C-alpha positions in Angstrom: 0.0 0.1 -0.1 2.6 2.5 0.9 4.8 1.5 -2.0 1.9 2.1 -4.2 1.4 5.6 -2.9 5.1 6.6 -3.5 4.9 5.2 -6.9 1.9 7.6 -7.6 3.2 10.4 -6.1 6.8 9.8 -8.1 4.8 10.0 -11.3 2.8 13.0 -10.5 5.9 14.7 -9.5 7.7 13.5 -12.8 4.6 14.6 -14.8 4.6 17.9 -13.4 8.3 18.5 -13.9 7.8 17.7 -17.7 4.2 19.4 -18.3 4.9 22.6 -16.7 8.1 23.5 -18.7 6.3 22.4 -21.8 3.1 24.7 -21.1 5.6 27.8 -20.3 7.4 27.3 -23.5 4.2 26.8 -25.8 2.9 30.4 -24.9 -0.5 29.0 -24.2 -2.5 32.1 -23.3 -6.4 32.1 -22.8 -8.6 35.3 -22.9 -10.7 36.3 -19.9 -14.0 35.1 -21.8 -12.5 31.4 -22.3 -11.3 31.3 -18.6 -15.0 32.6 -17.6 -16.5 29.5 -19.5 -14.3 27.2 -18.2 -14.4 28.2 -14.7 -18.4 28.1 -14.9 -17.8 24.1 -15.0 -15.2 23.8 -12.1 -18.0 24.0 -9.2 -20.5 21.5 -10.7 -17.7 19.1 -11.7 -16.5 19.1 -8.0 -20.1 18.7 -6.9 -20.6 15.7 -9.2 -17.3 14.2 -7.8 -18.2 14.5 -4.4 -21.6 12.7 -4.9 -19.9 9.7 -6.8 -17.3 9.3 -3.9 -20.3 9.3 -1.3 -21.9 6.8 -3.7 -19.1 4.8 -4.2 -18.1 4.9 -0.1 -21.5 3.6 0.9 -21.6 0.9 -1.5 
């Protein structure tokens, strides 16, 4: 169990070390309008995730 957690954390750290520099080099920019459209989805998706997790926990 502990080894699995360490492997997952290691993969996430390596992915961040690779993805962040790639995004910085690509000059990816979003307009305020695009960000507002995307931010509109964040809270409903988080709530959906919480509901799904509660259902999975009680089953």
